[in-house]
DOVO-114696 format. One line per 8 residues: their letters; for each residue x, y, z of N, C-alpha, C, O, CB. Coordinates in Angstrom, 2 decimals. Glycine has a CB too. Layout:
BEGIN
A	X/Y/Z/X/Y/Z/X/Y/Z/X/Y/Z/X/Y/Z  ...
This chain:
BEGIN
XXXXXXXX	47.94/62.60/-89.71/47.30/62.13/-88.27/48.17/59.88/-88.13/48.06/58.72/-88.52/44.61/62.29/-88.59  48.65/60.50/-87.57/49.31/58.96/-86.88/48.35/58.01/-85.88/47.81/58.43/-84.85/50.73/59.37/-85.81  48.26/56.76/-86.35/47.18/56.15/-85.26/48.16/55.24/-84.46/49.06/54.58/-84.98/45.74/55.17/-86.00  47.91/55.28/-83.25/48.77/54.72/-82.33/47.74/53.25/-81.92/46.58/53.54/-81.62/49.16/55.96/-80.95  47.92/52.45/-81.90/47.32/51.28/-82.34/47.44/50.72/-80.68/46.44/50.17/-80.21/48.20/50.38/-83.77  48.78/50.88/-79.73/48.81/50.56/-78.61/47.91/51.84/-77.85/47.23/51.03/-77.22/50.29/50.27/-78.25  47.48/52.88/-77.49/46.71/54.03/-76.99/45.37/53.52/-77.31/44.76/53.04/-76.36/47.06/55.50/-77.66  44.78/53.53/-78.50/43.52/53.11/-78.80/42.75/51.66/-77.81/41.68/51.43/-77.26/43.71/52.79/-80.37
XXXXXXXX	44.01/50.99/-78.02/43.22/49.59/-77.68/43.71/49.80/-75.78/43.32/49.03/-74.91/44.10/47.71/-78.81  44.66/51.10/-75.53/44.44/51.05/-73.94/43.13/51.87/-73.46/42.43/51.76/-72.46/45.80/51.74/-73.17  43.08/52.99/-74.91/41.74/53.84/-74.21/40.57/52.98/-74.13/39.94/53.07/-73.08/41.23/55.21/-75.11  40.07/52.02/-75.17/39.00/51.14/-75.27/39.52/50.13/-73.65/38.70/50.41/-72.77/39.01/50.20/-77.11  40.27/49.43/-73.28/40.27/48.77/-72.34/39.13/49.78/-71.34/37.98/49.68/-70.91/41.82/48.47/-71.92  40.12/50.66/-71.31/40.24/51.70/-70.12/38.49/52.29/-69.59/38.09/52.75/-68.52/41.34/53.20/-70.82  37.81/52.02/-70.91/36.40/52.65/-70.87/35.50/51.23/-71.14/34.30/51.31/-70.92/36.14/54.01/-72.22  35.92/50.23/-71.49/35.02/49.10/-71.09/35.35/48.60/-69.34/34.29/48.60/-68.72/35.36/47.73/-72.28
XXXXXXXX	36.46/48.23/-68.55/36.64/48.58/-66.97/35.50/49.28/-66.38/34.81/48.96/-65.40/37.88/49.52/-66.70  35.39/50.72/-67.49/34.84/51.66/-66.41/33.24/51.31/-66.48/32.53/50.97/-65.53/35.20/53.42/-66.76  32.91/51.45/-67.65/31.35/50.77/-67.87/31.33/49.56/-66.78/30.68/49.56/-65.74/31.06/50.06/-69.66  32.18/48.53/-67.26/31.68/47.21/-66.47/31.77/47.69/-64.70/30.76/47.53/-64.01/32.93/45.62/-66.90  32.62/48.08/-64.28/32.75/48.33/-63.07/31.03/49.60/-62.31/30.50/49.36/-61.22/34.54/49.06/-63.14  30.50/50.92/-63.37/30.28/51.53/-62.54/27.99/50.31/-63.23/26.84/50.42/-62.81/31.04/53.75/-62.66  28.70/49.34/-64.43/27.48/48.57/-63.68/27.39/47.66/-63.05/26.28/47.25/-62.69/26.72/48.23/-64.18  28.62/47.03/-62.73/28.41/45.98/-61.03/28.26/46.42/-60.35/27.99/45.65/-59.43/29.22/45.21/-60.28
XXXXXXXX	28.23/48.38/-59.79/28.33/49.00/-58.52/27.01/48.72/-58.17/26.81/48.12/-57.12/28.77/50.51/-58.45  25.38/49.31/-59.39/24.31/49.33/-59.81/23.41/48.41/-59.80/22.26/48.27/-59.39/24.41/49.61/-60.63  24.28/47.72/-60.44/23.83/46.08/-60.62/23.35/45.65/-59.20/23.96/45.64/-58.13/25.25/44.94/-61.14  21.80/45.24/-59.57/21.25/44.09/-58.67/21.61/42.52/-58.23/21.61/41.46/-58.85/20.21/43.96/-59.14  21.96/42.95/-56.69/22.63/41.36/-56.52/21.59/40.94/-56.78/20.47/41.34/-56.45/23.29/40.69/-55.16  22.17/39.40/-57.92/21.19/38.04/-57.66/21.72/36.88/-57.38/21.61/35.82/-57.99/20.39/37.66/-58.75  22.55/37.24/-56.02/23.14/36.54/-54.89/21.88/36.11/-53.60/20.72/36.41/-53.90/24.41/37.63/-54.30  22.02/35.70/-52.72/20.97/35.22/-50.95/21.44/36.54/-50.22/20.85/36.92/-49.21/21.68/33.30/-49.65
XXXXXXXX	22.49/37.23/-50.75/23.01/37.95/-49.65/23.96/39.01/-50.79/24.60/38.63/-51.77/23.96/36.83/-48.33  23.78/40.40/-50.27/24.07/41.05/-51.56/25.88/41.00/-50.52/25.94/40.56/-49.37/22.90/42.99/-52.16  27.18/41.58/-51.32/28.02/41.28/-50.68/29.23/42.52/-51.17/29.67/42.47/-52.32/28.22/39.76/-50.87  29.72/43.61/-50.19/30.21/44.49/-50.06/32.16/44.47/-49.41/32.45/43.88/-48.37/29.10/45.04/-49.32  33.08/45.12/-50.15/34.33/44.61/-49.61/34.67/46.95/-49.45/34.11/47.96/-49.03/35.63/43.07/-51.18  36.29/46.39/-50.36/36.83/47.92/-49.61/36.81/48.51/-51.30/36.61/49.68/-51.63/38.91/47.94/-48.47  37.02/47.61/-52.02/36.42/48.35/-52.86/35.36/48.57/-53.52/35.28/49.58/-54.22/36.81/48.36/-53.37  34.51/47.83/-53.44/32.79/48.21/-53.32/32.40/48.32/-51.93/32.44/47.36/-51.16/31.72/47.00/-53.98
XXXXXXXX	31.99/49.59/-51.57/31.61/49.91/-50.01/29.95/49.52/-49.63/29.25/49.45/-48.62/31.87/51.74/-49.72  29.75/49.28/-51.32/27.60/49.53/-51.42/27.59/48.81/-52.25/28.49/48.72/-53.09/26.54/51.09/-51.93  26.09/47.81/-52.17/25.69/46.59/-52.58/24.25/46.69/-52.99/23.55/46.56/-51.99/25.93/45.58/-51.53  23.38/46.92/-54.30/22.37/47.13/-54.37/21.53/45.99/-54.04/22.42/45.15/-54.10/22.26/47.64/-55.37  19.97/44.98/-53.60/19.65/44.05/-53.40/17.84/44.33/-53.95/17.08/45.20/-53.52/20.18/43.68/-51.97  17.61/43.50/-54.75/16.19/43.12/-55.26/15.58/42.34/-54.58/15.75/41.16/-54.89/16.09/42.59/-56.42  14.93/42.55/-53.76/13.90/41.34/-53.52/12.52/40.66/-54.11/11.80/41.46/-54.71/13.55/41.56/-52.50  12.12/39.54/-54.04/10.96/39.49/-54.93/10.44/39.87/-54.04/10.89/40.19/-52.95/10.40/38.38/-55.65
XXXXXXXX	8.86/39.87/-54.66/7.86/39.59/-53.69/6.44/38.77/-54.93/6.07/39.19/-56.03/7.41/41.39/-52.70  6.18/38.06/-54.47/4.76/37.39/-55.17/3.79/37.23/-53.88/4.15/37.02/-52.72/5.05/35.63/-56.01  2.18/37.41/-54.45/1.71/37.18/-53.62/0.32/36.39/-54.42/-0.21/36.81/-55.45/1.71/38.37/-52.73  -0.21/34.78/-53.41/-1.49/34.59/-54.13/-2.56/34.25/-53.65/-2.40/33.37/-52.81/-1.44/33.85/-54.91  -4.00/34.65/-53.84/-5.67/34.09/-53.52/-6.18/33.30/-54.27/-6.28/33.28/-55.50/-6.72/35.02/-53.54  -6.57/32.53/-53.35/-6.90/31.41/-54.29/-8.41/31.54/-54.11/-8.86/32.29/-53.24/-6.22/29.84/-53.90  -9.64/30.44/-55.35/-11.05/31.19/-55.47/-11.36/30.63/-53.71/-12.58/30.78/-53.67/-12.41/30.45/-57.10  -11.15/30.35/-52.97/-11.80/29.87/-51.90/-11.77/30.58/-50.85/-12.60/30.42/-49.96/-11.45/28.79/-51.59
XXXXXXXX	-10.37/31.91/-50.76/-11.15/32.98/-50.39/-10.99/34.01/-50.84/-10.13/34.76/-50.37/-11.16/33.19/-49.36  -11.74/34.36/-51.85/-12.09/35.18/-52.47/-13.37/35.25/-52.62/-13.85/36.36/-52.87/-11.53/35.18/-53.33  -14.17/34.19/-52.53/-15.37/34.08/-52.06/-15.54/32.64/-50.20/-15.27/31.45/-50.11/-16.24/33.53/-53.80  -15.91/33.33/-49.48/-16.39/32.17/-48.25/-17.05/31.25/-48.69/-17.58/31.26/-49.80/-17.25/32.61/-47.11  -17.14/30.20/-47.78/-17.87/29.15/-48.60/-18.41/28.04/-47.09/-17.85/27.23/-46.36/-16.55/28.26/-50.03  -19.67/28.59/-47.23/-20.10/27.25/-45.51/-20.71/26.13/-46.23/-21.17/25.95/-47.36/-21.69/27.90/-43.93  -20.54/25.31/-44.96/-21.52/23.77/-44.79/-22.64/23.93/-44.18/-22.53/23.98/-42.96/-20.92/22.58/-43.93  -23.87/24.05/-44.69/-24.65/23.76/-44.18/-26.06/22.10/-43.73/-26.91/21.42/-44.30/-24.74/24.72/-44.63
XXXXXXXX	-25.33/22.29/-42.16/-26.30/20.54/-42.33/-27.44/20.68/-41.49/-27.63/21.44/-40.54/-25.39/18.88/-41.63  -28.39/19.54/-42.18/-29.93/19.81/-42.23/-29.34/17.92/-42.21/-28.53/17.21/-42.79/-31.07/20.98/-43.86  -30.93/17.79/-40.62/-31.21/16.30/-40.25/-31.55/15.96/-42.31/-32.05/16.64/-43.21/-33.06/16.04/-38.69  -30.99/14.73/-42.26/-31.69/13.79/-43.55/-33.30/12.78/-43.15/-34.26/12.71/-43.91/-30.23/12.42/-44.04  -33.24/12.44/-42.44/-34.67/12.42/-41.93/-34.92/12.80/-40.16/-34.13/12.86/-39.21/-35.21/10.80/-42.27  -36.31/13.01/-40.27/-36.60/13.43/-38.98/-38.33/12.78/-38.51/-39.47/12.93/-38.95/-36.43/15.23/-39.04  -37.63/11.96/-37.30/-39.24/11.13/-37.12/-39.91/11.49/-36.09/-39.54/11.45/-34.92/-39.26/9.57/-36.92  -41.07/11.89/-36.57/-42.16/12.32/-35.01/-42.31/11.35/-34.25/-42.28/10.16/-34.54/-43.76/12.73/-35.19
XXXXXXXX	-42.47/11.80/-33.36/-42.92/10.36/-32.04/-44.09/11.20/-31.43/-44.54/12.26/-31.87/-41.39/9.83/-30.41  -44.51/10.45/-30.26/-45.60/10.67/-29.39/-45.24/12.31/-28.70/-46.16/13.00/-28.27/-45.67/9.28/-28.18  -43.84/12.78/-28.67/-42.62/13.68/-27.77/-42.48/14.32/-28.88/-43.27/13.86/-29.70/-41.08/12.98/-27.04  -41.79/15.27/-29.35/-41.40/16.27/-29.46/-40.00/15.68/-29.59/-39.56/15.22/-28.54/-41.83/17.22/-28.49  -39.26/15.61/-30.61/-37.68/15.20/-30.85/-37.69/16.53/-31.51/-38.58/17.31/-31.84/-37.13/13.63/-31.86  -35.85/16.53/-31.63/-35.13/17.54/-31.99/-34.55/17.58/-33.30/-34.08/16.58/-33.85/-34.29/17.67/-31.17  -34.59/19.09/-33.93/-33.85/19.06/-35.34/-32.67/19.74/-34.84/-32.66/20.43/-33.82/-34.61/19.85/-36.72  -31.58/19.50/-35.69/-30.14/20.29/-35.28/-29.86/21.00/-36.64/-29.72/20.31/-37.64/-28.66/19.15/-34.78
XXXXXXXX	-29.82/21.89/-36.69/-28.85/22.33/-38.26/-27.82/23.72/-38.18/-27.95/24.83/-37.67/-30.15/22.82/-39.69  -27.19/23.33/-38.63/-25.52/23.52/-38.14/-24.82/24.34/-39.17/-25.30/24.22/-40.29/-24.60/21.99/-38.02  -23.96/25.01/-39.07/-22.88/25.88/-39.84/-21.60/25.38/-39.80/-20.88/25.55/-38.82/-22.76/27.24/-39.33  -21.20/24.73/-40.90/-19.58/24.88/-40.38/-18.88/26.01/-41.21/-19.55/26.57/-42.08/-18.61/23.36/-40.64  -17.78/26.33/-41.03/-16.66/27.08/-42.17/-15.90/26.43/-42.69/-14.84/26.07/-42.18/-15.78/28.03/-41.78  -16.30/26.14/-43.89/-15.10/25.99/-45.06/-13.38/25.44/-44.52/-12.76/24.38/-44.43/-14.93/27.76/-45.79  -13.20/26.55/-44.31/-11.73/26.53/-43.96/-11.55/28.05/-42.83/-12.30/29.02/-42.70/-10.66/26.62/-45.67  -10.97/27.90/-42.53/-10.28/28.89/-41.40/-10.40/30.36/-41.24/-10.48/31.00/-40.20/-8.94/28.81/-41.52
XXXXXXXX	-10.41/30.89/-42.85/-10.27/32.00/-42.70/-12.31/32.35/-43.24/-12.98/32.99/-42.42/-8.71/32.57/-43.68  -12.54/32.19/-43.69/-14.35/31.98/-43.78/-15.03/32.98/-43.12/-14.96/32.92/-41.90/-14.98/30.60/-43.04  -15.72/33.97/-43.64/-16.59/34.32/-42.52/-18.66/34.38/-43.41/-19.34/33.86/-44.29/-15.74/36.29/-41.80  -18.72/35.46/-42.28/-20.31/35.43/-43.03/-19.73/37.56/-42.67/-19.35/38.29/-41.75/-22.45/34.18/-41.69  -20.17/37.61/-44.76/-19.87/38.62/-44.99/-20.49/39.80/-43.78/-21.57/39.48/-43.28/-20.23/38.68/-46.34  -19.92/41.07/-43.33/-20.44/42.27/-42.63/-22.39/42.40/-43.35/-22.63/41.88/-44.45/-19.13/43.91/-43.16  -22.98/42.77/-42.95/-24.83/43.11/-43.56/-25.09/41.00/-43.83/-25.01/40.96/-42.60/-24.94/44.64/-46.08  -25.19/40.25/-44.04/-25.45/39.35/-44.55/-25.71/38.00/-43.65/-24.95/37.86/-42.69/-24.58/39.34/-45.40
XXXXXXXX	-26.35/37.37/-43.78/-26.38/36.09/-43.21/-26.77/34.63/-43.92/-27.37/34.42/-44.98/-27.20/36.30/-42.24  -26.36/33.94/-43.19/-26.74/32.49/-43.48/-28.30/32.41/-43.41/-28.82/32.82/-42.37/-26.04/31.43/-42.37  -29.38/31.75/-44.77/-30.39/31.24/-43.31/-30.39/29.66/-44.50/-29.78/29.04/-45.37/-32.65/32.51/-42.77  -31.47/29.72/-43.71/-32.30/28.82/-43.94/-33.69/28.63/-43.76/-34.23/28.75/-42.66/-31.89/28.15/-43.53  -34.36/28.30/-44.94/-36.20/28.69/-44.68/-36.71/27.01/-45.27/-36.23/26.17/-46.03/-37.08/30.53/-46.12  -37.58/27.11/-44.69/-39.10/26.05/-44.96/-39.40/26.92/-46.16/-39.71/28.11/-46.05/-40.67/25.97/-43.51  -39.30/26.23/-47.37/-39.60/25.90/-48.66/-40.66/25.95/-48.80/-41.46/26.86/-48.60/-39.27/24.92/-49.10  -40.81/24.44/-49.35/-42.31/23.48/-49.06/-42.41/22.38/-48.44/-41.45/21.63/-48.65/-42.95/23.00/-50.14
XXXXXXXX	-43.49/21.83/-47.51/-43.45/20.20/-47.09/-45.05/20.37/-47.29/-45.99/21.07/-47.69/-42.71/19.57/-45.21  -44.52/18.98/-46.60/-45.58/17.56/-47.01/-45.70/16.23/-47.15/-45.25/15.48/-46.29/-45.91/17.53/-47.90  -46.34/15.75/-48.29/-46.76/14.56/-49.20/-46.41/14.87/-50.45/-45.77/15.90/-50.67/-48.23/14.20/-49.21  -46.82/13.96/-51.51/-46.09/13.83/-52.56/-48.04/14.09/-52.34/-48.69/13.56/-51.44/-44.76/12.51/-53.25  -48.67/15.11/-53.52/-49.87/16.44/-54.05/-50.25/16.95/-53.29/-51.39/17.42/-53.28/-51.08/16.26/-54.71  -49.21/17.04/-52.16/-49.64/18.09/-51.53/-48.58/18.72/-50.97/-48.64/18.50/-49.76/-50.58/17.82/-50.67  -47.38/19.57/-51.30/-46.50/20.06/-50.31/-46.81/21.83/-50.21/-46.34/22.89/-50.61/-44.85/19.61/-50.79  -47.97/21.26/-49.38/-47.85/23.23/-49.07/-48.20/22.94/-47.22/-47.80/23.93/-46.62/-49.77/24.70/-50.27
XXXXXXXX	-48.55/22.35/-46.68/-49.15/21.59/-45.62/-47.89/21.20/-44.85/-47.01/20.64/-45.51/-50.09/20.31/-46.12  -47.66/21.45/-43.41/-46.74/20.43/-43.14/-47.87/19.49/-42.18/-48.58/19.84/-41.24/-45.19/21.05/-42.32  -47.72/18.16/-42.85/-48.27/16.90/-42.98/-47.49/15.70/-43.74/-46.77/15.67/-44.74/-49.48/17.14/-43.59  -47.96/14.68/-42.79/-47.10/13.47/-43.24/-48.42/12.28/-43.78/-49.50/12.13/-43.21/-45.98/12.80/-41.67  -48.15/11.85/-44.50/-49.56/10.79/-45.13/-49.40/9.53/-44.94/-48.26/9.07/-44.96/-49.86/10.76/-46.73  -50.63/8.64/-44.67/-50.51/7.19/-44.56/-51.58/6.36/-45.57/-52.73/5.90/-45.56/-50.76/6.82/-42.98  -50.12/6.53/-46.65/-51.21/6.24/-48.27/-52.20/5.03/-48.44/-53.21/4.99/-49.13/-50.19/5.89/-49.71  -51.57/3.91/-47.52/-52.34/2.91/-47.25/-53.27/2.77/-46.82/-53.88/1.84/-47.35/-52.05/2.38/-46.86
XXXXXXXX	-54.16/3.61/-45.44/-55.28/4.15/-45.12/-55.60/5.31/-45.71/-56.66/5.66/-45.19/-55.34/4.27/-43.97  -55.34/5.90/-46.32/-55.54/7.52/-46.72/-56.37/8.15/-45.36/-57.56/8.14/-45.06/-56.65/7.75/-48.39  -54.77/8.88/-44.44/-55.25/9.31/-43.36/-53.60/10.45/-43.55/-52.43/10.22/-43.87/-55.65/7.94/-41.90  -54.19/11.40/-43.24/-53.11/12.41/-42.85/-52.99/12.48/-41.50/-53.84/12.25/-40.64/-53.34/13.78/-43.34  -51.41/12.95/-41.36/-51.35/13.70/-39.81/-49.95/14.93/-39.88/-48.79/14.73/-40.26/-50.93/12.19/-38.33  -50.66/16.37/-39.28/-49.94/17.83/-39.35/-49.39/17.37/-38.30/-49.83/16.56/-37.49/-50.71/19.38/-39.28  -48.15/18.05/-38.34/-46.87/18.62/-36.57/-46.84/20.10/-37.38/-47.23/20.80/-38.31/-44.37/17.52/-36.23  -45.91/19.92/-36.02/-45.69/21.44/-36.18/-44.20/21.41/-35.74/-43.52/20.65/-35.05/-46.76/22.53/-35.19
XXXXXXXX	-44.04/22.31/-36.31/-42.02/23.10/-35.84/-41.73/24.01/-35.32/-41.99/25.08/-35.87/-41.02/23.59/-36.79  -40.79/23.99/-33.52/-41.07/25.34/-33.32/-39.88/25.75/-32.25/-39.22/24.72/-32.27/-42.68/25.57/-32.78  -39.35/26.44/-31.53/-38.37/26.96/-31.38/-37.90/25.78/-29.92/-36.96/25.01/-29.74/-38.61/28.68/-31.27  -39.16/26.19/-29.05/-38.30/25.38/-28.37/-39.74/24.45/-27.54/-40.92/24.76/-27.66/-37.00/26.41/-27.28  -39.25/23.41/-26.80/-40.42/23.34/-25.66/-40.91/23.81/-24.27/-41.94/23.66/-23.61/-40.45/22.41/-25.42  -39.32/24.68/-24.07/-38.91/25.31/-22.73/-40.02/26.32/-22.51/-40.46/26.31/-21.37/-37.38/26.04/-22.73  -40.55/27.15/-23.30/-41.30/28.74/-23.82/-42.82/28.13/-23.70/-43.11/26.99/-24.05/-40.84/29.46/-25.84  -43.69/29.05/-23.16/-45.26/28.97/-23.03/-45.89/29.05/-24.39/-46.62/28.35/-25.09/-45.88/30.18/-22.13
XXXXXXXX	-45.27/30.21/-24.46/-45.72/30.31/-25.83/-44.07/30.44/-27.06/-43.20/31.30/-27.19/-46.90/31.94/-25.82  -44.32/29.18/-27.67/-43.07/28.84/-28.68/-43.42/29.54/-29.82/-44.59/29.86/-30.04/-42.81/27.24/-29.08  -42.35/29.86/-30.70/-42.66/30.83/-32.01/-42.80/29.16/-33.06/-42.20/28.09/-32.93/-40.88/32.37/-32.57  -43.52/29.46/-33.71/-44.18/27.98/-34.50/-43.77/27.95/-36.01/-44.76/28.22/-36.68/-46.06/27.94/-34.51  -42.71/27.72/-36.77/-42.97/27.97/-38.16/-43.47/27.15/-39.31/-43.44/25.93/-39.47/-42.00/28.32/-38.51  -43.88/27.97/-39.97/-44.31/27.54/-40.99/-43.65/27.84/-42.60/-42.68/28.59/-42.59/-45.49/27.93/-40.79  -44.05/27.35/-43.87/-43.96/26.97/-44.84/-43.38/28.52/-45.28/-44.09/29.51/-45.11/-45.21/26.22/-45.35  -42.23/28.62/-45.78/-41.76/29.86/-45.93/-40.98/30.60/-45.12/-40.30/31.49/-45.64/-42.55/30.45/-46.09
XXXXXXXX	-40.91/30.31/-43.23/-40.11/30.85/-42.71/-38.69/30.38/-42.64/-38.43/29.19/-42.82/-40.60/31.01/-41.78  -37.83/31.21/-42.40/-36.64/31.28/-41.31/-36.52/30.73/-40.01/-36.73/31.18/-38.89/-36.42/32.44/-41.02  -36.01/29.22/-40.63/-35.71/28.02/-39.73/-34.61/28.76/-38.84/-35.19/29.16/-37.83/-35.12/26.52/-40.58  -33.70/29.00/-38.82/-32.60/28.98/-38.70/-31.64/30.13/-40.12/-31.80/30.34/-41.32/-32.43/27.36/-38.60  -30.58/30.63/-38.96/-29.87/31.56/-39.59/-28.49/31.81/-38.83/-28.72/31.73/-37.63/-30.72/32.77/-39.70  -27.23/32.07/-39.06/-26.17/32.31/-39.10/-25.73/33.97/-39.26/-26.01/34.18/-40.44/-25.82/31.45/-40.01  -25.37/34.84/-38.90/-24.87/36.13/-38.96/-23.12/36.66/-38.98/-22.67/37.77/-39.28/-25.55/36.64/-37.83  -22.26/35.19/-38.46/-21.31/35.53/-38.42/-21.09/35.46/-36.88/-19.92/35.19/-36.59/-21.19/36.61/-39.14
XXXXXXXX	-22.08/35.66/-35.61/-21.63/35.83/-34.63/-22.14/34.59/-33.69/-21.83/34.72/-32.51/-21.90/37.14/-34.31  -22.81/33.48/-34.01/-23.48/32.53/-33.47/-23.15/31.14/-34.68/-24.04/30.41/-35.11/-25.14/33.10/-33.24  -22.00/31.06/-34.97/-21.60/29.68/-35.58/-22.10/28.78/-34.67/-22.23/28.93/-33.45/-20.04/29.42/-35.80  -22.46/27.50/-35.56/-22.44/25.90/-34.54/-24.09/25.46/-34.76/-24.74/25.82/-35.74/-22.00/26.22/-32.30  -24.44/24.86/-34.00/-25.34/24.36/-34.39/-26.93/25.21/-33.63/-26.92/25.55/-32.45/-24.96/22.85/-34.11  -27.79/25.37/-34.26/-29.02/25.61/-33.92/-30.06/24.54/-33.63/-29.93/23.79/-34.59/-29.42/26.33/-34.80  -31.24/23.92/-32.69/-31.89/23.13/-32.86/-33.12/24.17/-31.81/-33.27/25.00/-30.90/-31.21/21.60/-32.56  -33.98/23.02/-33.15/-35.83/23.07/-32.53/-36.37/22.02/-32.47/-35.73/21.01/-32.21/-36.97/23.80/-33.35
XXXXXXXX	-37.71/22.00/-32.68/-38.34/20.70/-32.34/-39.73/20.86/-33.31/-40.53/21.71/-33.70/-38.65/20.51/-30.51  -39.34/19.10/-33.43/-40.57/19.10/-34.70/-42.03/18.18/-33.01/-41.87/18.18/-31.79/-39.80/17.31/-36.98  -42.95/17.73/-33.69/-44.19/17.17/-32.69/-45.17/16.61/-33.31/-44.38/16.10/-34.11/-44.90/18.16/-31.86  -46.32/16.18/-33.72/-47.16/15.31/-34.15/-48.17/17.07/-33.62/-47.81/17.67/-32.61/-47.26/13.35/-33.31  -49.13/17.52/-34.34/-50.15/18.50/-33.71/-50.79/17.85/-32.77/-51.05/18.47/-31.74/-51.15/19.09/-34.61  -51.12/16.73/-32.88/-52.28/16.15/-32.04/-52.31/15.09/-32.33/-52.93/14.72/-33.33/-53.54/16.61/-32.10  -51.46/14.04/-31.31/-50.62/12.77/-31.21/-52.00/11.65/-30.76/-51.84/10.44/-30.92/-49.12/12.95/-29.85  -53.48/12.26/-30.11/-53.76/11.44/-29.90/-55.17/11.10/-30.97/-55.82/10.05/-30.97/-53.72/11.52/-28.58
XXXXXXXX	-55.40/12.41/-31.90/-56.00/11.74/-32.89/-56.00/11.50/-34.76/-56.55/11.82/-35.82/-56.91/12.14/-32.53  -54.63/10.46/-33.94/-53.51/10.47/-35.06/-54.30/9.00/-34.88/-54.67/8.43/-33.85/-51.49/10.88/-34.84  -54.46/8.54/-36.69/-54.59/6.87/-36.47/-53.38/6.17/-36.86/-52.57/6.41/-37.76/-55.79/6.18/-37.36  -53.46/5.10/-35.83/-51.62/4.50/-36.86/-51.91/4.06/-38.31/-52.92/3.96/-39.01/-50.65/2.67/-36.09  -50.79/3.88/-38.43/-50.86/3.70/-39.67/-49.25/4.02/-40.10/-48.73/4.38/-39.04/-52.04/4.60/-40.30  -47.90/4.06/-41.53/-46.88/4.40/-41.71/-47.34/5.69/-42.88/-47.94/5.84/-43.94/-45.96/3.15/-42.03  -46.45/6.60/-41.63/-46.02/8.48/-42.42/-45.42/8.40/-43.39/-44.36/7.77/-43.40/-44.99/9.63/-41.66  -45.90/8.97/-44.46/-44.43/10.06/-44.75/-44.09/10.95/-45.38/-44.85/10.71/-46.32/-43.52/9.71/-45.12
XXXXXXXX	-43.67/11.67/-45.64/-43.38/12.94/-46.07/-41.98/13.10/-46.29/-41.20/12.14/-46.31/-43.84/13.89/-45.17  -41.38/15.20/-46.59/-41.06/15.80/-47.63/-41.06/16.78/-46.43/-42.14/16.76/-45.83/-41.90/15.82/-49.06  -40.21/17.58/-45.96/-39.68/19.28/-45.96/-38.29/19.70/-46.97/-37.15/19.24/-46.86/-39.12/19.69/-44.16  -38.70/20.56/-47.83/-37.86/21.13/-48.51/-37.73/22.73/-48.21/-38.67/23.52/-48.13/-38.17/20.78/-49.79  -36.47/22.99/-48.09/-35.58/23.82/-47.62/-34.78/24.25/-48.52/-34.11/23.46/-49.19/-34.95/23.37/-46.69  -34.69/26.19/-48.78/-33.81/26.60/-49.19/-32.80/27.66/-48.18/-33.03/28.46/-47.26/-34.34/27.03/-50.27  -31.68/27.21/-48.85/-30.09/27.64/-48.09/-29.41/28.94/-48.42/-28.65/28.58/-49.33/-28.90/26.58/-48.50  -29.23/30.04/-48.26/-29.21/30.96/-48.91/-27.66/32.06/-48.52/-27.02/31.28/-47.81/-30.66/31.48/-48.68
XXXX	-27.11/32.89/-48.59/-26.24/34.03/-48.30/-27.12/34.89/-48.63/-27.41/35.04/-49.81/-24.90/34.19/-48.97  -27.95/35.89/-47.23/-28.57/36.41/-47.42/-28.09/38.69/-47.21/-26.99/39.21/-46.98/-29.51/35.45/-46.67  -29.21/39.23/-47.40/-28.86/40.38/-46.08/-29.83/40.35/-45.37/-30.91/39.77/-45.50/-28.63/41.94/-46.35  -29.30/41.18/-44.36/-30.19/40.98/-43.01/-30.80/41.79/-42.76/-31.50/41.74/-41.75/-29.69/40.79/-41.89
């Protein structure tokens, strides 16, 4: 058997060209646009798909603003509680609400009474928190009560009123106290 080197080279070259042409026809284009011509009437194109989601998108976050101080006066004063979304895609999940409750109130040594204390004259002054001056029978809030909540349909500010329980029976003095709140995301 006589081996013809030219013939073997030609067969190998033809096979290599056939493989290259087939591979080129089925390979995905790596350019921005697929290119076709008379010799290559079709082309494949592969588009990459990516997606990323940040932590803030997974868990909605809210800022609840509560007044840092409240000043008791002869007449009632306003307490404003507000809810702001941390980003435009935040929401209150269905069946949930953001709740603000009075955890405790009072003065040092007594956090179970809505009252302020004048330590110099050793006297107490009770106060009340309620929903509005406009109602003949307002809703009064006490320790443990929810004072404000947002369920997704009422974003913004909720106002309450605060005043001394009996202004005329309170003696002169400088009174101080605190209100401690809990803010939570909970079931409606």
